C-alpha positions as CSV (number, residue, x, y, z in Angstrom):
1,M,-19.8,40.2,0.3
2,S,-16.9,38.0,2.5
3,L,-13.6,37.8,2.4
4,R,-11.5,35.0,0.8
5,P,-9.9,32.7,3.4
6,I,-6.6,34.0,4.9
7,K,-3.6,32.2,5.9
8,I,-0.1,33.5,7.2
9,S,2.9,31.6,7.3
10,R,5.6,33.4,9.5
11,N,9.1,33.0,9.2
12,Y,8.6,31.4,6.0
13,L,12.4,31.8,5.0
14,K,15.4,31.2,7.2
15,Y,17.6,34.5,6.4
16,P,15.5,38.2,6.4
17,E,14.8,39.5,9.5
18,G,10.8,39.4,9.0
19,S,9.1,37.0,6.3
20,C,5.9,35.4,5.9
21,L,3.8,33.8,3.2
22,F,0.4,35.9,3.1
23,Q,-2.6,33.8,1.4
24,M,-6.1,35.3,0.4
25,G,-7.9,32.7,-1.5
26,D,-5.7,31.6,-4.1
27,T,-3.2,34.5,-4.0
28,K,-0.2,34.0,-2.4
29,V,2.8,36.2,-1.7
30,I,5.8,36.0,0.1
31,C,6.8,38.9,1.9
32,T,9.8,39.9,3.6
33,A,11.6,43.0,5.8
34,S,14.8,43.3,5.3
35,V,16.5,45.9,8.3
36,L,19.6,47.9,7.0
37,D,21.7,50.5,8.6
38,E,21.6,52.7,6.1
39,V,19.0,55.3,4.8
40,P,18.5,56.9,1.3
41,D,20.0,59.8,0.7
42,H,17.3,61.8,0.9
43,A,17.0,61.1,4.5
44,K,20.5,61.1,5.4
45,G,20.9,63.6,8.3
46,A,17.3,63.8,8.5
47,G,17.1,62.2,11.6
48,I,14.5,59.5,10.3
49,G,14.5,56.4,8.8
50,W,12.8,54.8,5.6
51,V,10.7,52.5,4.4
52,T,11.2,51.2,0.6
53,A,9.5,48.0,-0.9
54,E,10.2,46.0,-4.0
55,Y,7.4,44.0,-5.5
56,S,7.3,41.6,-8.4
57,M,5.5,38.7,-9.9
58,L,7.0,35.1,-10.8
59,P,6.8,34.4,-14.3
60,R,4.2,31.8,-13.9
61,S,2.5,33.2,-11.3
62,T,-0.6,33.6,-13.7
63,T,-2.6,31.5,-16.3
64,T,0.6,32.7,-19.1
65,R,4.1,33.1,-18.6
66,S,5.3,36.7,-18.5
67,N,9.3,37.5,-19.5
68,R,10.7,38.1,-16.1
69,G,12.9,41.3,-17.1
70,R,9.6,42.6,-18.6
71,I,8.0,42.4,-15.2
72,A,10.5,43.7,-13.1
73,S,10.9,46.9,-15.0
74,G,7.4,47.4,-15.8
75,G,5.2,50.3,-14.7
76,R,2.9,48.6,-13.0
77,A,5.5,46.8,-10.8
78,K,7.2,50.3,-9.9
79,E,3.9,52.0,-9.2
80,I,2.7,48.8,-6.7
81,S,6.4,49.0,-5.0
82,R,5.3,52.7,-4.2
83,L,2.1,51.8,-2.7
84,I,3.6,49.4,-0.4
85,G,6.2,51.9,0.8
86,R,3.7,54.7,1.7
87,S,1.3,52.1,2.9
88,L,3.7,50.8,5.3
89,R,5.6,54.1,6.3
90,A,2.0,55.3,7.5
91,S,2.0,53.0,10.3
92,L,5.6,54.2,11.8
93,D,7.0,56.9,13.6
94,L,10.4,57.3,11.2
95,A,11.8,59.6,13.9
96,S,12.1,56.6,16.4
97,I,13.8,54.7,13.9
98,P,16.6,57.3,12.4
99,E,19.5,55.9,9.7
100,L,17.3,52.2,9.6
101,C,16.0,51.4,6.6
102,I,13.4,48.7,6.1
103,V,13.5,47.2,2.7
104,L,10.1,45.0,2.0
105,D,10.0,42.4,-1.0
106,C,7.1,41.3,-2.2
107,D,7.1,38.5,-4.3
108,V,3.8,36.9,-5.7
109,L,3.9,33.3,-6.1
110,Q,0.2,33.0,-7.6
111,A,-2.1,35.5,-8.6
112,D,-6.1,35.4,-8.4
113,G,-6.5,38.9,-8.0
114,G,-5.9,41.5,-5.2
115,T,-2.4,41.1,-5.4
116,R,-1.3,44.6,-4.3
117,T,-3.4,44.6,-1.2
118,A,-2.2,41.0,-0.2
119,S,1.6,42.4,-0.7
120,I,0.8,45.3,1.6
121,N,-0.8,42.6,4.3
122,G,2.0,40.4,4.4
123,A,4.7,43.0,4.1
124,F,3.2,44.6,7.2
125,V,3.5,41.2,9.2
126,A,7.0,41.0,8.1
127,M,8.2,44.3,8.8
128,I,7.0,44.2,12.3
129,M,8.7,40.8,13.1
130,A,11.5,42.6,11.8
131,L,11.5,45.4,13.7
132,R,11.0,43.0,16.8
133,H,14.0,41.0,15.9
134,W,16.1,43.9,15.4
135,H,15.0,45.4,18.7
136,K,15.8,42.4,20.7
137,K,19.1,42.1,19.1
138,H,20.3,45.5,18.8
139,G,17.6,47.8,20.8
140,L,15.3,50.6,19.9
141,S,15.4,53.6,22.2
142,T,11.3,54.1,20.8
143,W,9.3,51.6,19.5
144,P,8.1,53.2,16.3
145,V,4.9,51.1,15.2
146,K,1.6,53.5,15.6
147,D,-0.9,51.5,14.3
148,F,-1.7,48.2,12.0
149,I,-2.0,49.2,8.4
150,G,-4.6,46.7,6.1
151,A,-5.7,47.2,2.8
152,V,-8.1,44.9,0.4
153,S,-10.1,45.4,-3.0
154,V,-13.8,46.1,-3.3
155,G,-16.2,46.9,-6.5
156,L,-19.0,46.7,-8.1
157,V,-19.9,43.5,-9.8
158,D,-23.0,43.3,-11.6
159,G,-24.4,46.3,-9.9
160,R,-23.7,45.2,-6.3
161,P,-20.9,45.6,-3.6
162,A,-18.0,43.1,-3.8
163,L,-15.4,42.4,-1.3
164,D,-11.8,41.1,-1.7
165,L,-12.3,40.3,-5.6
166,D,-10.6,37.5,-7.1
167,Y,-9.9,37.4,-11.2
168,E,-13.1,36.3,-12.3
169,K,-14.6,39.2,-10.2
170,D,-11.9,41.7,-10.9
171,V,-11.7,41.2,-14.6
172,R,-16.3,41.9,-14.7
173,A,-16.3,44.7,-12.2
174,E,-17.6,47.9,-13.3
175,V,-15.8,49.4,-10.5
176,D,-12.7,48.6,-8.8
177,L,-10.9,50.2,-5.5
178,N,-8.1,48.9,-3.5
179,V,-8.3,50.5,-0.2
180,V,-5.5,51.1,2.4
181,M,-6.8,51.7,6.1
182,T,-4.8,52.0,9.6
183,G,-6.3,49.9,12.5
184,S,-8.0,53.5,13.9
185,G,-10.0,53.5,10.5
186,R,-7.9,56.7,8.9
187,Y,-7.4,56.0,5.2
188,V,-3.9,55.8,3.9
189,E,-4.9,55.4,0.1
190,I,-7.9,54.9,-2.1
191,Q,-7.2,53.7,-5.7
192,G,-10.1,53.8,-7.8
193,N,-11.9,54.2,-11.6
194,A,-14.7,53.3,-13.2
195,E,-13.8,50.3,-15.5
196,H,-17.3,50.3,-17.6
197,K,-19.3,53.2,-16.2
198,P,-19.0,56.4,-13.8
199,F,-20.5,55.6,-10.3
200,S,-22.5,57.4,-8.0
201,H,-21.4,59.4,-4.7
202,A,-23.7,56.6,-2.7
203,D,-21.7,53.5,-4.5
204,L,-18.5,55.3,-2.9
205,E,-19.8,55.3,0.5
206,K,-20.8,51.5,0.1
207,L,-17.7,50.8,-1.1
208,L,-15.6,52.1,1.5
209,S,-17.9,50.9,4.1
210,L,-17.5,47.7,2.9
211,A,-13.5,47.9,2.5
212,G,-13.9,49.1,6.1
213,Q,-15.7,46.1,7.0
214,G,-12.7,43.9,5.3
215,I,-9.9,45.4,6.8
216,R,-11.1,45.4,10.0
217,K,-11.3,41.5,9.6
218,I,-7.7,41.3,7.8
219,M,-6.5,42.9,11.2
220,V,-7.9,40.3,13.3
221,A,-5.8,37.9,11.3
222,Q,-2.6,39.9,11.8
223,K,-3.5,40.6,15.5
224,N,-4.1,36.9,16.0
225,L,-0.4,36.2,14.7
226,L,1.5,39.2,16.0
227,G,-0.2,40.5,18.7
228,E,-0.6,44.3,19.5
229,V,1.8,46.1,17.2
230,H,2.3,49.0,19.9
231,R,4.7,47.6,21.6
232,P,8.1,45.3,20.9
């Protein structure tokens, strides 16, 4: 019941305001954060900024090749993109970045389970780096980051709680949850289902407790790279 090894390579790409390669075990995701001085229509004139995300997988990120166009247009990619955006917005005071839009791009190089949670973890790192870059170059009147954000998968595998599921465990899991939390321990999102049979409230409590333990360790890795995020 332990996390797979985590490795974060910062400034992985030359051009984005923030970027990293985030690895959890054999899952590898390039995460970039771009800061734009134009927000979507629904945020214009509202005195707030915005965070949005796009998620995709390379055609050979899995054991067989997938069509590039089908991956980009698929419902799964859109659902995960929205999840990443919601998760990262929970860490910010959007009123502190009026008329700025942070666009997060998460591209899976190699998938071995937990790609959406790895994307959230890496996107948070890239976003903090991008905000610090923007603050240094242009200035921000108020620092917008309220807390860390972390995510992990948990499940029941062979009747036992398991943390940070790789593909082999994921396909065998009777229950599968994806959990997103803040550094203060508050839930941002819980996605889950019984793959094979219903589960009890006691099972749910065990899985959420295990997820919290894993996310705290992920945040240690984020903090080791970023330091405190409550200040520029």
